[in-house]
N, C-alpha and C positions, 0 to 999 in steps of 0.2 A: 350311082350306076349298080344296077342289079348285076351279080356274078352268078351264073348257074354253073355248078360243079356238077356234072353228068358223069357218075360213075357206073352207070347202066350199061350193060353188054349186048343184051338181045336188042335185035332192030323193033320188035313189037313188045317193048318192055311197059309192063303195067305201071311201074315205078315212075318211068319218064312221062306217061300219060298224066299221072298224078301230078307230078312237078310242073309239066306245061301248063296245066289247067291253074295251078296256083300262081305261076309267071304271068299268065293272061289276066288274071283278076288283080294282081298287083299293079298291073298296068306299067307303061313305060317300056323304053327298051332295056334289053339284057345282053350281056356278054356270055356265051356259052364256051366253057371249057369241057370237051369231050374228051375223058381221060383215055379211053381205049385207043384214041388216035394219035396220042402224043408219044414221042420218042423219048420215055421217061424210065429209068431204072432205079432200082435200089441203092441207096448210098453205098458207095464202095470207100476203102481205104484212101484211094487217089483222090476221088471226088471229094471226100472230107478234107484232106488235105489241102486242096485248091481253094475249096469254099472258105475253109479256115483262115487262109491267108488273105483272101479278098476282104472277108468280113473284118480282118484286124485293121486292114488299110481303109476300111469304109468305102470300098469300090463297089458299091451296090449298083451302079449302072450296067455292070456285066450281065450278059443275057442268061447267065445262070441263075438270076434272081428275078427273071420276067415274071414267073408264077407268083412268086411270093410279093413282089411289088402290087401286082394286080389283086391280090387276095386282100391285102393290107389296105387297099384303097379304096375296097367295093363298099357302099353304103349299106346294101341289103346282100345276103348270102343265101342261095337256095342250093341245097347239097342233095341229090337223089342217088339212092344207093339200095339195092334190093337186100334183103336178110339172107345172107348166104352162112351156113355155118357158125349160126349163133353170132355172127358178127356182119361183115360187108365184105366186098370184092375186093381182093389184095392190091388192086390198082388204086385205090382209094388210100391205103395205108401208104403207099409209095409217093403219092402225091402230097399227103400231109408231111412226110419226111422232106420233101424237097421244097416245100414252102415254110417249114418251121425255120426260119432265119432269124437269127439274134440281131437286133438292130433295125429290122423291118417289121415282123408281126409281133416281137415280143422282145423284152429286155428283162435282165437281173438285177434288183436291187441290191443294197450291200449285204442284207441277210440272206441273199440267195434265191428270194422268192420271185418268181416271174411276173412282170406287169405288162399286160398287153399294150399293144401300139396299133392294133386294126382299129379303122373308121367305122365299121359295121356297127348298127345298133342292134341288128337282129339276125339271126341264123335259124332257117328253116331246114329241118331234116326230114326229107321224104323217103318213104321205103314201104315195101309190100311183102308181105309172107304168105307162103303157102298153107302154114299152119298158125298157132298162136304166136305173136310177136312178142320177143323177149328182149327189152332194151338194154340189158347190162353191159353188154361188149360192144354195142353198135351206138346208138343214141346216146346213152349215158358217157360212153368214152368222148365222143364228139362234143357233147355238153360241156363236160369237164374240160377239154382243150379250150373250147371257145370262152368259157367264163374266166377261167383260173390262168391260162397261158396267152390268148389272144385278145382278150379285153372285150370281148363281145357281150353285153349285158344280158341279152335275152335270147334263148332258144325255144323252138317250138317243134314238136314232133307231130308228124302228119303221116298216117300208117293206113293201110289197107291189109287186114290179116284175114287167115283162114281161107284163102283163095282156092286151094288145091284139095281141100277136103271134098271127100266123096258126097255129091249131091249140092255142092256149093253154087249159088247163083253168083258167079264172079262179077257180072255187071252191075248187079244191085248193090252189091259190097261196094265197088269200086264208086259207083254213083251216090251212094251214102256218104260217102267220105267227101266227096265233091260238094255235096249240101252242106256238110258240116264245116267245110272251109269257108262257103260262103255265109253261114250264118255266124261264124267267129269273127270274119271281116267286118260284117254289118255291126255286130256288138262292139268291136273295137272303134269303129268310126263314130258310133253314138256315143261310147265313153269320151272319146276325145272332144266330141262337139260339147258334151255336157261340161267338161272340164274347162274349156274355152269360155263357156258362158259364165262360169262360177268365177273365173279370174277377171 
């Protein structure tokens, strides 16, 4: 199952356009989680208390954990978030807080090191930026979570930047990134085919 985590806010979102192009090329059905349409709030003291009690009892069937279960069971994750304030929209951070459930997406070893429990083999992070894209507090944060905490071994950044610079050809920039997505996929399929022949 492909999970599309959509943190785009605008109806005519360029980030969403890129993400849906990627989803189309990945093929197959996907489940979309539109974050702006969810009744989701930052974790409060009361919420944490209830959640902790349920986790300790391993009562993961509670609806509180629906999003975490969904995230943990996805085979591929496409996460779309525009570049806002050197990071991403706050709704994505709230989502991550809600899905980070010990026992479902991650667990801790005896030395305290997190071990990922997610089934996904790859997470695509799709973003667009009005100026130059700086990955430090957006993509790099997601990559660290995915690889070190969720157990997702591969992440890929897909970006279109400099879209709001005076004189920018927005359509050309977006289409160039779509072309790069296609080229990367062809290269990946070719590499996999060669590997299978060698084996």
